[in-house]
Rosetta silent file (secondary structure, phi, psi, omega in degrees, C-alpha in Angstrom):
SEQUENCE: XXXXXXXXXXXXXXXXXXXXXXXXXXXXXXXXXXXXXXXXXXXXXXXXXXXXXXXXXXXXXXXXXXXXXXXXXXXXXXXXXXXXXXXXXXXXXXXXXXXXXXXXXXXXXXXXXXXXXXXXXXXXXXXXXXXXXXXXXXXXXXXXXXXXXXXXXXXXXXXX
SCORE:     score description
SCORE:     0.000 S_00000001
   1 L     0.000  -17.814 -177.621  140.228  -12.572   87.820 S_00000001
   2 L   -71.649  -23.806 -177.231  140.377  -16.346   87.927 S_00000001
   3 L   -82.948   -9.850 -179.106  138.587  -16.613   84.547 S_00000001
   4 L   -67.716  136.405  177.971  141.222  -14.600   82.638 S_00000001
   5 L   -90.624  137.569  176.370  143.208  -16.669   80.187 S_00000001
   6 L   -95.673  134.237  179.340  146.924  -16.242   80.169 S_00000001
   7 L   -89.726  130.821  179.563  148.578  -16.143   76.761 S_00000001
   8 L   -68.368  153.015  178.865  151.681  -18.221   76.463 S_00000001
   9 H   -57.838  -35.128  179.243  154.851  -16.410   75.383 S_00000001
  10 H   -66.988  -43.007  179.136  154.922  -18.488   72.192 S_00000001
  11 H   -64.698  -40.591  178.330  151.321  -17.528   71.354 S_00000001
  12 H   -63.786  -39.441  178.764  152.056  -13.860   72.078 S_00000001
  13 H   -66.604  -40.421  177.136  155.083  -13.987   69.756 S_00000001
  14 H   -63.916  -41.809  179.837  152.983  -15.604   66.988 S_00000001
  15 H   -65.506  -39.949  178.278  150.303  -12.952   67.394 S_00000001
  16 H   -64.744  -42.995  179.072  152.909  -10.180   67.239 S_00000001
  17 H   -64.781  -39.839  178.644  154.452  -11.687   64.092 S_00000001
  18 H   -64.529  -45.119  178.915  151.020  -12.021   62.505 S_00000001
  19 H   -60.904  -38.987  177.260  150.126   -8.390   63.295 S_00000001
  20 H   -66.053  -40.031  178.147  153.408   -7.240   61.755 S_00000001
  21 H   -63.104  -45.537  179.652  152.711   -9.345   58.648 S_00000001
  22 H   -61.465  -42.984  179.054  149.217   -7.878   58.286 S_00000001
  23 H   -63.473  -35.109 -179.016  150.607   -4.353   58.659 S_00000001
  24 H   -71.596  -40.911 -175.054  153.236   -5.114   56.013 S_00000001
  25 H   -91.156  -13.398  178.959  150.884   -6.531   53.358 S_00000001
  26 L   -73.894  124.149 -179.558  147.947   -4.171   53.919 S_00000001
  27 L   -68.344  143.664  176.397  148.027   -1.511   51.217 S_00000001
  28 L  -105.448  142.300 -177.692  148.193    2.064   52.365 S_00000001
  29 L  -123.844  141.379  175.834  146.272    4.743   50.530 S_00000001
  30 L   -98.761  113.700 -178.731  146.775    8.460   50.449 S_00000001
  31 H   -59.727  -47.017  178.723  143.387   10.185   50.563 S_00000001
  32 H   -61.293  -38.122  179.215  144.625   13.452   48.987 S_00000001
  33 H   -66.111  -44.247  178.584  146.357   11.496   46.209 S_00000001
  34 H   -64.509  -38.297  178.274  143.241    9.385   45.515 S_00000001
  35 H   -65.875  -39.864  179.074  141.050   12.499   45.513 S_00000001
  36 H   -65.465  -40.816  179.142  143.388   14.225   43.070 S_00000001
  37 H   -67.225  -38.992  177.735  143.359   11.204   40.740 S_00000001
  38 H   -65.956  -41.385  178.413  139.552   10.993   40.903 S_00000001
  39 H   -62.854  -43.610  179.774  139.273   14.726   40.201 S_00000001
  40 H   -64.376  -45.764 -178.612  141.659   14.435   37.268 S_00000001
  41 H   -66.202  -49.971  178.328  139.887   11.403   35.793 S_00000001
  42 H   -61.797  -38.635  177.864  136.360   12.779   36.244 S_00000001
  43 H   -64.612  -39.344  178.339  137.521   16.145   34.923 S_00000001
  44 H   -63.929  -42.186  177.795  139.029   14.510   31.843 S_00000001
  45 H   -62.666  -41.280  178.690  135.751   12.690   31.134 S_00000001
  46 H   -66.361  -36.205  177.600  133.893   15.999   31.534 S_00000001
  47 H   -64.830  -41.418  176.636  136.334   17.743   29.185 S_00000001
  48 H   -61.831  -44.895  177.836  135.697   15.057   26.560 S_00000001
  49 H   -61.153  -41.399  178.459  131.945   15.533   27.068 S_00000001
  50 H   -65.673  -37.358  176.358  132.289   19.293   26.770 S_00000001
  51 H   -62.370  -40.416  177.817  134.297   18.842   23.572 S_00000001
  52 H   -64.294  -43.532  178.404  131.515   16.695   22.146 S_00000001
  53 H   -61.255  -42.614  179.550  128.950   19.345   23.126 S_00000001
  54 H   -63.814  -40.934  179.262  131.014   22.092   21.498 S_00000001
  55 H   -64.399  -44.305  178.745  131.372   20.054   18.311 S_00000001
  56 H   -63.067  -37.496  177.479  127.617   19.376   18.191 S_00000001
  57 H   -64.321  -38.128  179.195  126.989   23.075   18.774 S_00000001
  58 H   -68.214  -22.060  176.106  129.278   23.927   15.845 S_00000001
  59 L   -81.871   -6.602  177.933  127.136   21.633   13.693 S_00000001
  60 L    90.614   16.431  179.103  124.105   23.752   14.586 S_00000001
  61 L   -79.014  147.790  176.389  122.347   21.241   16.854 S_00000001
  62 L   -73.366  168.469 -174.044  120.090   22.528   19.634 S_00000001
  63 H   -59.792  -42.794 -178.425  121.098   21.953   23.290 S_00000001
  64 H   -64.891  -44.230  179.636  118.843   18.939   23.865 S_00000001
  65 H   -66.943  -41.200  178.195  120.003   17.134   20.731 S_00000001
  66 H   -62.763  -40.583  177.230  123.639   17.975   21.470 S_00000001
  67 H   -63.468  -39.373  177.919  123.220   16.620   25.012 S_00000001
  68 H   -64.470  -44.536  178.319  121.715   13.409   23.683 S_00000001
  69 H   -63.885  -39.071  178.920  124.591   12.945   21.240 S_00000001
  70 H   -61.133  -48.497  178.567  127.092   13.677   24.004 S_00000001
  71 H   -60.711  -45.219 -179.258  125.578   11.011   26.268 S_00000001
  72 H   -60.454  -45.429 -177.971  125.398    8.523   23.413 S_00000001
  73 H   -69.869  -38.824  177.664  129.025    9.045   22.391 S_00000001
  74 H   -64.009  -40.857  176.751  130.309    8.895   25.987 S_00000001
  75 H   -64.152  -44.314  178.742  128.448    5.609   26.536 S_00000001
  76 H   -60.007  -45.807  178.914  129.794    4.243   23.248 S_00000001
  77 H   -62.108  -39.678  178.843  133.364    5.216   24.159 S_00000001
  78 H   -63.075  -43.402  179.953  132.954    3.620   27.574 S_00000001
  79 H   -66.388  -40.965  177.841  131.718    0.346   26.089 S_00000001
  80 H   -63.059  -45.503  179.185  134.556    0.308   23.545 S_00000001
  81 H   -65.724  -32.628  175.479  137.138    0.994   26.273 S_00000001
  82 H   -66.408  -44.576  178.506  135.562   -1.735   28.419 S_00000001
  83 H   -62.743  -31.842  178.046  135.784   -4.195   25.527 S_00000001
  84 L   -88.070    5.811  179.668  139.440   -3.292   25.006 S_00000001
  85 L    62.305   28.800  177.674  140.052   -3.755   28.763 S_00000001
  86 L   -95.849  -33.263 -177.200  141.085   -0.103   29.114 S_00000001
  87 H   -65.510  -39.588  176.053  138.200    1.180   31.231 S_00000001
  88 H   -59.993  -34.737  177.205  138.973   -1.107   34.210 S_00000001
  89 H   -68.179  -39.277  176.475  142.503    0.311   34.226 S_00000001
  90 H   -63.699  -40.977  179.596  141.097    3.837   34.123 S_00000001
  91 H   -67.962  -35.910  176.846  138.747    2.975   36.999 S_00000001
  92 H   -64.386  -40.809  179.124  141.618    1.508   39.014 S_00000001
  93 H   -72.277  -50.092 -170.416  143.572    4.724   38.537 S_00000001
  94 H   -93.875   -8.637  178.579  140.734    7.243   38.886 S_00000001
  95 L    56.079 -128.550 -177.104  138.388    5.505   41.316 S_00000001
  96 H   -63.433  -23.169  177.798  135.111    7.385   41.686 S_00000001
  97 H   -62.999  -27.045  178.067  136.211    9.858   39.030 S_00000001
  98 H   -99.115  -22.485 -173.740  135.747    7.099   36.450 S_00000001
  99 H   -93.758  -22.774 -176.435  132.872    5.231   38.080 S_00000001
 100 L   -79.006  -43.323 -177.724  130.433    8.040   38.893 S_00000001
 101 L   -64.175  175.546 -179.533  129.796    9.610   35.449 S_00000001
 102 H   -57.016  -26.514  179.259  127.561    8.011   32.818 S_00000001
 103 H   -66.689  -34.733  177.588  130.645    6.240   31.480 S_00000001
 104 H   -67.285  -37.397  177.566  130.944    4.248   34.702 S_00000001
 105 H   -66.433  -42.083  177.722  127.343    3.113   34.408 S_00000001
 106 H   -62.913  -38.547  176.910  127.918    2.005   30.814 S_00000001
 107 H   -63.125  -41.507 -177.799  130.992    0.106   31.969 S_00000001
 108 H   -69.041  -22.406  176.374  129.008   -1.634   34.717 S_00000001
 109 H   -85.825  -41.261 -174.578  126.441   -2.839   32.174 S_00000001
 110 H   -79.573  -28.795 -178.151  128.863   -3.886   29.431 S_00000001
 111 H   -60.431  -46.765  177.236  131.487   -5.608   31.616 S_00000001
 112 H   -63.764  -31.210  177.598  129.217   -8.540   32.628 S_00000001
 113 H   -61.528  -44.582 -179.617  128.189   -8.950   28.977 S_00000001
 114 H   -68.241  -41.459 -177.167  131.788   -9.425   27.968 S_00000001
 115 H   -67.210  -38.418 -172.883  132.548  -11.663   30.941 S_00000001
 116 H  -104.671   11.628 -178.552  129.561  -13.996   30.532 S_00000001
 117 H   -64.313  -25.841  179.703  129.218  -14.137   26.720 S_00000001
 118 H   -69.066  -15.491  178.747  130.770  -17.615   26.718 S_00000001
 119 H   -88.860   -0.436  175.971  127.692  -18.892   28.591 S_00000001
 120 L   108.043  169.431 -177.180  125.422  -17.943   25.701 S_00000001
 121 H   -68.155  -42.143 -174.608  123.032  -15.218   24.673 S_00000001
 122 H   -86.023  -57.883 -174.616  120.232  -16.066   27.119 S_00000001
 123 H   -80.692  -16.855  176.526  121.890  -17.598   30.196 S_00000001
 124 H   -93.308  -78.320 -175.876  125.090  -15.601   29.851 S_00000001
 125 H   -66.882  -48.926 -176.032  124.433  -12.116   28.576 S_00000001
 126 H   -59.956  -39.451 -177.520  120.665  -12.045   29.185 S_00000001
 127 H   -84.333  -27.940 -172.137  120.882  -13.178   32.801 S_00000001
 128 H  -104.774   -4.416 -172.950  124.046  -11.365   33.828 S_00000001
 129 L   -60.014  -35.626 -178.049  123.806   -8.019   32.005 S_00000001
 130 L  -105.512   25.278 -179.898  122.377   -6.172   35.009 S_00000001
 131 L   -57.179  -46.704 -178.473  124.358   -7.991   37.694 S_00000001
 132 L   -90.345  -45.003 -174.051  126.144   -4.811   38.738 S_00000001
 133 H   -80.623  -18.323 -177.752  123.849   -2.129   37.343 S_00000001
 134 H   -54.570  -50.269  178.137  120.583   -3.839   38.342 S_00000001
 135 H   -60.928  -34.831  178.628  120.550   -2.601   41.941 S_00000001
 136 H   -64.151  -44.901  179.308  121.336    0.921   40.742 S_00000001
 137 H   -65.087  -45.938 -178.926  118.409    0.818   38.324 S_00000001
 138 H   -59.426  -52.529 -177.556  116.095   -0.751   40.912 S_00000001
 139 H   -70.784  -30.168  175.311  116.865    1.717   43.699 S_00000001
 140 H   -64.203  -46.267  179.555  116.882    4.634   41.262 S_00000001
 141 H   -66.298  -44.373 -178.914  113.392    3.774   40.044 S_00000001
 142 H   -63.891  -44.832 -179.316  112.117    3.068   43.549 S_00000001
 143 H   -67.469  -34.109  175.314  113.521    6.289   45.032 S_00000001
 144 H   -63.347  -42.492  178.691  112.107    8.275   42.090 S_00000001
 145 H   -63.496  -46.144 -178.130  108.699    6.719   42.723 S_00000001
 146 H   -63.963  -44.004  179.136  108.890    7.403   46.482 S_00000001
 147 H   -67.024  -36.098  175.366  109.980   11.017   45.978 S_00000001
 148 H   -63.426  -40.148  178.006  107.267   11.499   43.340 S_00000001
 149 H   -64.227  -42.557  177.683  104.702   10.157   45.781 S_00000001
 150 H   -63.672  -43.635  178.985  105.923   12.544   48.486 S_00000001
 151 H   -62.705  -44.322  179.308  105.832   15.437   46.027 S_00000001
 152 H   -60.934  -44.977 -179.829  102.297   14.498   44.881 S_00000001
 153 H   -65.265  -38.597  177.654  101.082   14.263   48.466 S_00000001
 154 H   -63.319  -40.931  177.732  102.726   17.598   49.257 S_00000001
 155 H   -63.927  -41.751 -179.445  101.016   19.220   46.263 S_00000001
 156 H   -64.658  -33.771 -179.371   97.653   17.788   47.350 S_00000001
 157 H   -88.709   -3.113  178.847   98.164   19.194   50.856 S_00000001
 158 L    79.532   18.609 -179.007   99.355   22.557   49.534 S_00000001
 159 L   -81.756  -25.646 -178.078  102.888   22.196   50.924 S_00000001
 160 L  -114.332    0.000    0.000  104.641   22.738   47.590 S_00000001
């Protein structure tokens, strides 16, 4: 008990004031509200995608071609909205609802291009384009390879 440090009343008062300040400035989030906004945002993106698919279907395109056009147009819209600084606002509002679909991936690739274009084509855009999306691509490719290897080994052993 002799090694315990005693806190002076002044220090205790400062610590209490600091804790109150931290509690005051720390933002509070409502999980149900954030989930509803993410659901609404992701649902809206899906509705736009479904509208594109329906339009392509009305043009007589097969499912694969319509799906390709849908992906292409959603990526294009995402890049345009990123360039107009609208997609970051959508992502702030919708959270994962805006960041998970293909539009979020397009935003993560195009945003560094816009941010670093002043550094030039090679050292700006070329070096920074995959700053955010690079790990996603790397781990996606690696996990696909690992799962393919497991599947191949399972097939060779007669497990699948």
